[in-house]
N, C-alpha and C positions, 0 to 999 in steps of 0.2 A: 504494500500500500504506500502510495506517495505521501510524504509529509510536507506540510506547509506551515508558514508563519504568516499571519495576516496583519498588515498595518491597520491601525485603528480606523482610519477613514475607509479603508476597503471593507472592513467588517461592517461598519455603519452603513455603507452603500449596499451591502448584500442583504440587509434585514427587511427591506420593503418588498413585498410580493409584486408590486408594480414596477420595481426598479429593474434596470438592465443587468444587475449583478446578483439577483436573487438566486441564480443557479449555484453560486458559491456557497451560500448558506444551506441550500437544499443538498448540495453535494456533501457538506459536512454532516448533516443530519442523516443522510442515506449511507454514509460510510464510504464514499468514493475516494476519500483521502483522510488523513489524520491531521488535525490541527495541533501544532505544538504551541504551548504557552508557558509563561512563567508567572510568578506572583506579581511582578512589576507590570507585565503586559495586562494581566487581569485588572489591576488597579487602574491602569490607563483606559482600558475598554470601559470600565464602569464609570469613570469620571466623565469621559467624552459622551458616552451614550446617554448618561443622565442629563448632561447639559443640552444635548441636541434633541432629546425626546423627553423622558422623565425617569425618575428613580425606579419606578415599578418595572418598566421595560428593561432597564439596565440590569436589575436584579434577575429577571427571567432569563436574559441572555447569558449572564454569568453562570447561573445555575445550569442552563443547558450545556454550556461548555464544560463545566466541572464534572457534571454527571454523565456526559456522553462517553460511550465506549470507544469513540473515534477521536479522542483527544489525548494528548500526551503532555503531562506536566514535566517541564524541564528546569534544570538549574543552569543558567547560562555560564556559570563559572566552571561547570563540569563538562568541558569539551563539547559544547553545544547540546548536551543532553541526548545525543544520538539523533538530532534533527538536522542533518546536513543535507 
């Protein structure tokens, strides 16, 4: 399975069903690839999504990422956590 890291703006753009990049979010949910994330990335996702939408949506997105079997939590100090 391919592994990716999403820029916060890319993640935000992928959340709208009407958007051109919804296939990225759908691909994550369907397991077409694995999303690599760190604690710092999650904090940034939550902050920006809360600002651009609201805290409830941000919480749901973060929970979906953390609870997905298609995500990999990494420690960036640990040789990219295997997400090269």
